[in-house]
C-alpha positions in Angstrom: 7.4 5.7 20.6 6.9 2.1 20.1 3.1 2.7 20.4 3.0 5.8 18.6 5.0 4.2 15.6 2.6 1.1 15.6 -0.3 3.5 15.7 0.5 5.6 12.8 1.3 2.3 11.0 -2.0 0.7 12.0 -3.7 3.9 10.5 -2.2 3.2 7.5 -2.9 -0.4 7.7 -6.8 0.7 7.9 -6.4 2.9 5.1 -4.6 0.2 3.0 -7.4 -2.6 3.7 -10.2 0.2 3.0 -8.7 0.6 -0.5 -8.5 -3.3 -0.9 -12.1 -3.6 0.2 -13.4 -0.8 -2.1 -11.7 -2.5 -5.1 -13.3 -5.7 -4.0 -16.7 -4.3 -3.7 -16.4 -1.9 -6.9 -13.6 -2.8 -9.4 -14.7 0.3 -11.6 -14.0 2.5 -8.7 -10.5 0.7 -8.4 -9.7 1.0 -12.1 -10.8 5.0 -11.9 -8.5 5.4 -8.8 -5.4 3.8 -10.6 -6.4 5.5 -14.0 -6.8 2.1 -15.6 -9.9 0.1 -17.0 -10.7 -3.2 -17.8 -11.2 -4.3 -21.6 -14.9 -4.8 -22.1 -13.9 -7.4 -24.6 -12.0 -9.2 -21.9 -14.3 -9.3 -18.6 -11.8 -11.1 -16.6 -10.1 -7.8 -16.1 -12.7 -6.9 -13.5 -11.6 -10.2 -11.6 -8.0 -8.8 -11.8 -9.0 -5.6 -10.2 -10.8 -7.5 -7.5 -8.0 -9.6 -7.0 -4.7 -7.6 -7.3 -6.0 -4.3 -6.1 -8.8 -5.7 -3.9 -7.8 -9.2 -2.5 -4.0 -8.5 -2.2 -4.3 -4.9 -0.8 -7.2 -6.3 1.7 -5.5 -9.1 3.2 -2.0 -7.9 3.2 -3.3 -5.0 5.4 -5.3 -7.3 7.4 -2.5 -9.5 8.2 -0.7 -6.4 9.3 -3.6 -5.2 11.6 -3.9 -8.7 13.0 -0.1 -8.8 13.9 -0.8 -5.5 15.9 -3.9 -6.9 17.8 -2.1 -10.4 18.4 1.1 -8.4 19.2 3.0 -11.0 17.0 5.2 -10.4 14.0 4.5 -6.8 13.9 8.0 -5.7 12.9 8.4 -8.3 9.8 4.8 -7.4 8.7 5.8 -3.6 8.9 8.8 -4.2 7.0 7.1 -6.2 4.2 4.5 -3.4 3.9 7.0 -0.7 3.9 9.2 -2.5 1.1 6.1 -3.1 -0.9 4.9 0.8 -1.0 8.5 1.9 -1.2 8.7 -0.4 -4.0 5.6 1.1 -5.6 7.0 4.5 -5.0 10.2 3.7 -6.6 8.6 2.2 -9.9 6.7 5.3 -10.1 9.5 7.8 -9.9 11.4 5.6 -12.4 8.3 5.9 -14.6 8.7 9.8 -14.4 12.5 9.6 -15.1 12.1 6.9 -18.4 8.4 7.2 -19.8 8.5 10.7 -20.7 6.6 13.7 -20.2 3.1 12.1 -20.5 3.6 10.3 -17.3 4.3 13.6 -15.3 1.0 14.0 -14.4 -0.7 15.5 -11.0 -1.7 11.8 -10.3 1.6 10.4 -10.3 3.4 13.2 -8.1 0.4 12.8 -5.7 0.8 9.0 -5.9 4.3 9.1 -5.1 3.7 11.2 -2.0 1.1 8.9 -0.7 3.1 5.8 -1.4 6.2 7.4 0.1 4.2 8.4 3.2 2.9 4.8 3.6 6.2 3.3 3.2 7.6 5.6 6.2 4.6 4.8 8.0 5.0 1.1 7.7 8.9 1.4 8.4 8.4 3.3 12.1 7.8 0.2 13.8 10.9 -1.3 12.1 13.0 1.8 13.0 11.9 1.9 16.5 12.8 -1.8 16.8 16.1 -1.2 15.2 17.0 1.8 17.3 15.4 0.5 20.8 16.0 -3.4 20.6 14.3 -5.5 23.4 16.3 -6.1 26.4 
């Protein structure tokens, strides 16, 4: 189970790193993906997309992938990403409850599913560690 759990989480790590790389290369793509746009009057918004949606995503997920390759810190890295993705899903669910009908869109419902799936995928190595602790 350990290798399967880590493999599934690793797949989501590759996807997360890919999203980050895409945002670094094309902040316009990232803006469309998250349904936001940089203000042309304030061009630093593009830097924000590259930094937050790009750099943070890319390097957090690369750190997790490195933990798998090096076999060091996988459980902690997986827990961090699980909490991060779970927090994103929770924030979106709260938005659906508190921000009115206009946020109840297909995009937000699909995003909740994706974010929850990622949170669960990254939780798998943690759950496996808790259920089957090392001797």
